[in-house]
Structures are given as structure tokens and as C-alpha cells.
C-alpha positions in Angstrom: 22.6 151.2 57.1 22.6 148.8 60.0 23.9 146.1 57.7 26.8 148.3 56.7 27.7 148.9 60.3 27.7 145.1 61.1 29.8 144.4 58.1 32.3 147.0 59.1 32.5 145.7 62.6 33.1 142.2 61.3 35.8 143.4 59.0 37.5 145.3 61.9 37.3 142.2 64.1 38.8 140.0 61.4 41.5 142.4 60.7 42.4 142.6 64.4 43.3 138.9 64.5 46.3 138.5 62.3 47.3 135.0 60.9 50.5 135.0 63.0 48.4 134.6 66.2 46.9 131.4 64.9 50.3 130.0 64.1 51.5 130.9 67.6 48.6 129.1 69.2 49.3 126.0 67.2 53.0 126.0 68.1 52.1 126.5 71.8 49.7 123.5 71.6 52.3 121.3 69.9 54.9 122.3 72.5 52.6 121.3 75.4 51.8 118.0 73.7 55.5 117.3 73.2 56.3 118.0 76.9 53.5 115.8 78.1 54.7 113.0 75.8 58.3 113.4 77.1 57.2 113.2 80.7 55.2 110.1 79.9 58.2 108.5 78.1 60.4 109.2 81.1 57.9 107.6 83.5 57.6 104.5 81.3 61.4 104.3 80.9 61.9 104.3 84.6 59.2 101.7 85.4 59.6 99.3 82.6 61.8 96.2 82.7 65.3 97.2 81.7 66.8 94.3 79.8 65.2 91.1 81.2 61.8 90.3 82.3 60.9 91.8 85.7 62.5 89.8 88.5 60.0 88.0 90.6 60.0 89.5 94.1 60.5 86.2 95.8 62.6 86.0 99.0 63.4 82.4 99.8 63.3 81.2 103.4 66.7 81.6 104.9 68.3 78.2 105.4 71.8 79.1 106.6 73.7 82.2 107.6 77.4 82.1 106.7 79.8 84.5 108.4 83.5 85.2 107.4 85.5 82.1 107.8 89.3 81.5 108.0 91.1 80.1 104.9 94.1 78.3 106.2 97.1 76.7 104.6 98.0 73.2 105.5 100.1 73.4 108.7 103.8 72.7 108.0 104.4 70.6 111.1 101.5 68.3 110.1 102.9 67.9 106.6 106.4 67.0 107.9 105.1 64.5 110.4 102.8 62.9 107.9 105.7 62.6 105.5 107.8 60.9 108.2 105.2 58.3 108.9 105.4 55.0 106.9 103.2 55.5 103.9 100.9 52.6 102.8 101.4 51.0 99.4 100.0 53.1 96.6 98.5 52.3 93.3 100.2 53.5 90.2 99.6 57.2 89.9 97.2 58.3 87.2 98.3 61.1 84.8 98.3 64.4 86.8 95.6 66.8 86.0 96.4 70.5 85.7 95.8 72.3 89.0 93.5 75.3 89.3 94.5 78.5 90.9 92.7 77.7 94.1 93.0 78.3 97.8 91.9 75.2 99.6 90.9 76.2 103.1 91.9 73.8 105.9 91.4 74.0 109.6 94.3 74.0 112.0 95.8 70.5 112.6 94.4 68.6 115.5 96.3 65.8 117.3 94.5 62.5 117.4 93.7 61.4 120.9 96.4 59.3 122.5 95.8 55.6 123.0 94.2 54.9 126.4 96.2 52.7 128.7 93.1 50.6 129.4 92.8 49.7 125.7 96.4 48.5 125.7 95.9 46.5 128.8 92.8 44.9 127.4 94.6 44.0 124.2 97.5 42.4 126.1 95.1 40.6 128.4 93.2 39.2 125.5 96.4 38.0 124.0 97.5 36.3 127.3 94.1 34.5 127.7 94.3 33.2 124.2 97.9 32.0 124.7 96.9 30.1 127.9 94.4 27.9 126.1 96.3 27.3 122.9 99.6 25.7 121.8 102.9 27.5 121.7 102.6 28.3 118.0 99.1 29.7 118.6 100.5 31.7 121.5 103.0 33.4 119.3 100.3 34.3 116.8 98.0 35.7 119.5 100.8 37.8 121.1 101.6 39.3 117.7 97.9 40.1 117.2 97.8 41.8 120.6 100.9 43.9 119.8 99.4 44.9 116.5 96.2 46.0 118.1 98.1 48.1 120.6 100.4 49.8 118.0 97.8 50.5 115.3 96.3 53.6 116.9 99.7 55.2 117.2 100.3 54.8 113.5 97.2 56.7 112.8 97.9 59.4 115.3 99.8 61.6 112.8 98.2 65.0 112.6 96.0 65.6 109.5 94.4 68.8 108.3 90.7 68.7 108.2 89.0 70.0 105.0 87.7 73.6 105.5 86.3 76.4 103.3 87.2 76.2 99.7 88.2 79.4 97.9 89.1 79.7 94.2 90.3 83.1 92.9 89.1 83.9 89.4 91.9 84.2 86.8 93.1 87.5 85.5 91.2 89.1 82.6 89.8 92.2 81.0 86.0 91.7 81.3 83.7 93.6 78.9 80.1 94.6 79.8 77.3 96.5 78.2 76.2 99.4 80.6 72.7 100.7 81.1 71.5 103.8 82.9 67.8 103.4 83.7 67.5 100.9 80.9 69.2 103.1 78.3 72.3 101.5 76.8 75.5 103.5 77.1 79.1 103.0 76.1 80.6 99.6 77.1 82.2 99.3 80.5 85.0 97.1 81.8 86.2 95.2 84.8 90.0 95.0 84.8 90.8 92.0 87.1 94.3 90.8 87.9 95.0 88.1 90.5 98.0 86.1 91.6 98.7 83.7 94.5 99.1 86.5 97.0 97.5 89.7 95.6 94.8 91.2 93.4 93.7 94.3 91.6 90.2 95.3 90.4 89.2 98.4 88.4 85.6 98.9 87.4 84.9 101.6 84.7 81.2 102.6 84.0 80.6 105.5 81.5 77.5 107.5 82.3 75.8 110.2 80.2 76.3 113.9 81.2 78.3 113.1 84.4 81.3 111.3 83.0 82.9 107.9 83.9 82.4 106.3 87.3 85.6 104.4 88.3 85.9 102.1 91.3 89.3 100.5 92.0 90.4 98.1 94.7 93.7 96.5 95.3 95.2 94.4 98.1 96.4 90.9 99.0 95.0 87.5 99.6 95.2 86.5 103.3 93.7 83.9 105.6 90.1 85.2 104.9 90.3 85.6 101.2 90.6 89.0 99.4 92.0 91.6 101.8 91.8 95.1 100.3 94.5 97.6 101.1 92.9 100.6 99.4 89.5 101.4 97.8 89.1 104.4 95.5 85.9 105.9 94.1 86.0 108.5 91.3 82.5 109.7 90.2 82.7 111.7 87.0 84.4 115.1 87.6 84.3 114.8 91.4 87.5 114.3 93.5 88.5 110.8 94.5 87.2 109.3 97.7 89.7 106.8 99.3 89.3 104.2 102.0 92.6 102.9 103.5 92.7 99.5 105.2 95.5 99.9 107.8 96.1 96.3 108.8 99.0 97.1 111.1 96.7 99.2 113.3 93.6 97.2 112.4 91.9 100.5 111.5 90.1 101.9 108.4 90.6 105.5 107.5 88.8 107.7 104.9 89.7 110.8 103.0 86.1 111.9 102.9 85.7 112.0 106.7 88.1 112.2 109.7 86.4 109.3 111.4 87.9 105.8 111.5 86.5 102.3 111.9 87.9 99.1 113.4 89.1 96.7 110.7 87.5 93.2 111.2 88.8 90.0 109.6 87.3 89.4 106.1 86.3 93.0 105.5 85.6 94.0 101.9 84.9 97.1 99.8 81.9 97.5 97.6 83.4 95.8 94.6 85.9 93.3 96.1 82.9 91.8 97.8 81.7 90.7 94.3 84.9 88.9 93.6 85.1 87.5 97.1 81.6 86.0 96.6 82.7 84.7 93.2 85.8 83.0 94.7 83.7 81.4 97.4 81.1 80.1 95.0 83.8 78.9 92.6 85.4 76.9 95.5 82.2 75.1 96.4 79.1 75.9 94.3 77.0 73.3 96.0 76.9 75.2 99.3 75.1 78.2 97.8 71.5 76.9 97.5 68.4 79.2 97.6 68.1 80.7 101.0 71.7 80.5 102.0 72.9 83.9 103.2 76.5 85.0 103.5 77.4 88.0 105.6 80.1 90.5 104.5 81.4 93.5 106.3 81.6 96.1 103.5 83.4 99.4 103.4 82.1 102.4 101.4 83.8 105.7 100.8 83.0 106.9 104.3 81.4 104.1 106.3 81.1 100.4 106.8 78.3 98.0 107.6 77.2 94.3 107.4 75.8 93.2 104.1 73.6 90.0 104.2 73.8 88.6 100.6 71.2 85.9 100.0 71.2 83.2 97.3 68.0 83.7 95.3 68.4 80.8 92.9 69.3 79.8 89.3 68.0 82.2 86.6 68.4 82.7 82.9 69.4 86.2 81.8 69.5 87.7 78.3 72.7 89.3 76.9 73.6 90.8 73.5 75.1 87.5 72.5 72.3 85.2 73.7 71.0 83.6 76.9 73.1 82.7 79.9 72.5 80.5 82.9 73.4 82.2 86.2 72.9 82.1 89.9 71.3 85.2 91.4 72.5 86.8 94.6 70.7 89.7 96.3 71.7 92.0 99.2 68.9 92.0 101.7 67.7 95.2 103.3 70.0 96.4 106.0 67.3 98.2 108.0 63.7 99.3 107.8 63.0 101.5 104.8 66.3 100.5 103.0 65.5 101.0 99.3 69.0 100.6 97.9 69.4 97.3 96.2 72.4 95.4 94.8 71.9 92.2 92.7 74.7 90.0 91.3 74.4 87.2 88.8 77.3 84.7 88.6 77.6 82.4 85.6 79.0 78.9 85.9 79.9 78.9 82.2 82.1 81.9 82.8 83.9 80.3 85.7 81.4 81.9 88.1 82.5 85.4 87.1 79.8 88.1 87.3 77.5 88.1 84.3 75.3 90.9 85.5 75.5 93.5 88.2 72.7 95.9 89.0 72.6 98.7 91.6 69.2 100.3 92.3 69.4 103.7 94.1 66.7 104.8 96.6 65.2 107.2 94.0 64.8 104.3 91.5 67.9 105.0 89.4 69.4 101.8 88.1 73.0 101.3 87.0 73.6 98.0 85.3 76.4 95.9 83.8 75.6 93.0 81.5 78.2 90.5 80.1 79.0 91.2 76.4 81.6 88.5 75.7 81.3 85.4 73.5 78.9 82.6 74.4 79.9 80.2 71.7 81.4 77.3 73.8 80.3 74.8 76.3 80.2 75.7 80.0 83.7 76.3 81.4 83.8 75.4 85.0 86.6 76.5 87.4 88.8 73.6 86.3 88.9 74.9 82.8 89.2 78.6 83.5 91.7 78.6 86.3 95.5 79.1 86.0 97.8 76.2 86.9 98.6 77.8 90.2 97.9 77.5 93.9 98.6 79.4 97.0 102.1 77.9 97.4 103.2 79.1 94.0 104.2 82.8 93.5 103.8 82.8 89.8 100.9 85.0 88.7 98.7 84.1 85.8 99.1 86.2 82.7 96.8 89.2 82.5 94.9 88.7 79.2 91.4 88.9 77.8 89.4 86.2 79.5 87.5 84.0 77.1 85.3 81.5 78.9 84.5 78.1 77.6 88.0 77.2 76.4 87.9 73.4 76.0 90.6 71.4 78.0 93.4 69.7 76.2 92.8 66.0 75.4 94.4 63.6 78.0 97.7 62.1 77.2 98.5 58.4 77.8 101.8 58.3 79.7 102.3 54.6 78.8 102.1 55.4 75.1 105.7 55.8 73.8 104.5 58.2 71.1 102.4 60.2 73.5 99.5 60.2 71.1 96.6 62.2 72.5 93.6 60.0 73.4 90.3 60.7 71.9 88.0 62.4 74.4 
């Protein structure tokens, strides 16, 4: 009888646990495991190297601090006086090379020191002493020598412009980039860049998942300090535009995001014109930007402005979808204690020192990245090959077209050859 009671209790317990309960438990366990794996995957995605190997956290010793410098044209008065002076005999001119769209900075002309009266007196005295001890014919020669010595400095006193900061504006083009958000590839982004002898326009478009496209635009002129923005616009997804206005008449910067204003210093940039300002300076004189050299920019955001120290880290090889690319790495240094926001720029000499990679790291660790996705099937194209045949004195703007780096220069032509047969390189 007792066995029957136990059997009935066992049957009642088994019947009280339906099969559906076991299935629910298994589904709950699988759900918990999936959530744990998803959290682990997100952590790994945030902390792994995005596209290239992890950048070495090396900060070179600062060797120079460069502040905004004036970019001057050659003074007109100096050019006219130099043209009026008797020119020395010249060798036959070589075939002219195509000029690059370049702003060659020169310092204001300085007058050469006038000839000291004592120097003239000494020269005449020397001529007189020589004449007293020699014959009449020798006296004539000595007098001529003394006169030449006295007049030579005045011939060289024509004002000449000293060489200053070199500044080469990149040519116009539609630049294509792969975009990454925390290491995950998104739709391609673009940098629309248009430049002429006196103005520029830059529009950066970065599509981001779930929030829409981030658009940053900057347009302005080219003045004595390089790129001079007139207006900077930020459009983040579906949010309203934030605009910074550079009022150069009143030397003030106004914002639509805040009623406050800031004084407008010379050489001020916005967040993205700074990249092209840096590229133009490096294009003009790459040898200046050695590891440790730091250039300071005053940079305007959508509601504020501050100094950005941008340091040259050194030459690095980055990986793109088309292959490997030699670049020079620049990094914005921390602006204050605890500053976790980071901006890195890689400029490529084979692309005419255009940006090959741009990465912004937010304080929370979020990374937004642009990586060059153009062709890499040609030799390095320096500024001489990638610039337009233009300079600051020419108002003609280069044609806005897709920029393809590495276009080989045309073979030289012998001007003495009647048939103008191209020479073999």
C-alpha cells in the first residue's frame, strides 16, 4: 500500500511539471547567453584596433612651436624698383616649368643700409694714395677702381623681398573616404574641396548609423594668413544647423548656438579648415614638419574657440582598402588636464599632402574615422604634379573635378627642336 502511495505522488509530481516549462527554461538560458555574448562583443569592438595596428603612444620631445605667421605678397614698390635697376647679364632661359597653385610667403621689403660716408672717404683716399705713387695711366685706373668701390653698394641697395612662409593650397577635387564608427565600416563619406587663388569651400559628409549624416561645411577666402573662413556650419543628423560667423569687418566671431561672441584673431580656423590649412603649410615646405614640431592654431567650434597645439608625430604607414600608404602623422595635444578628446590627421605625400586618414576620438571612447579610398596605382605625386598652373596673382580657379593623385607629369619639350619632339624622360 505504501508503494502505491509513493507511485501516485511521483505520478502527480511528474504531471505537475509540463514539458512547456522545460522549453521556457532553455529559452531563458539561451537568451541570457546571447545577451552576455553581445555585451562582450561590444566591449571587444570598442577596445580593439579599428583598421590599423594600435598607434604607439609616443609623444616626441617638442623641438619647435610655430604660431600663425603672415603670408605676404611681394611688395609692388620693391618689384618696380628692382625692375628699374640695371639687370646683370643672364644665361639663356631654360624651358619654363608649369607653376603650382602656390602662395609663396614673403616678408615686407626692407631697404638695404645706406653706404656709410666713411666707406666712401676710405675708398677715395685709397685711390688717391695709389695715384700718388704710380704713373698717370695707373692713376686713372686707381681712380676708376675707387669710384667703382663707392658706387657698388648703391647698385645693390634695391629693395628685395626676403623669403618667408611657403603656403600651397591643395587643388580642387571630390575626395572619397571609407567611414568607420567604432571600427565598423559604414557608407562612404566625401570631402568636397574647391579652391581658387582667393577663395575656398570645403564640405565634409560622414554618414552615421541610426543618427543620419553629419555634415560640416566651411567657406571663405585666402588672406595674408592662409585660409580665412567666413562661415562654418555643423549639421549633425536631424538636429538644426549650428553656424559660426567670422565677421572680419568688426573682428568678431558670432554663433547661432549662443549669444556670446569672441574676438577674431589673425589666422583663426574652424575645425575642418584647420586640416586644409595644415595641409597647405606642409605642402609648401614639408621639411619643416619634423617629429616634435608643433604648430598652434586658434580653432572655432560651433559655440567656442580655443588654441589647438598640433604636433608632428612622424612618418607612418597606414592601411587602406586599396593598399598601404606612406603618411605623416599629426596629433592634437591635450588642451588641459583631463582632456580625453583626441584628433589625429595623417597627410600623404603621394596624394599631394591631402589627408589620407582623419580620426576623432570622443571622451567616451567613440571613434569616427575617415580613411582614403582612392586609387593607389601610381608613383608618388608631389605638390608639383598635383597643383594647378596658378598662383596668387592669377584669378583663374582650377577646375573642380575628381582628384586622382599620382598623375605623371608631361615629358619635357626641347624648345630648340624645330619639330618639338618630346624628349625621353
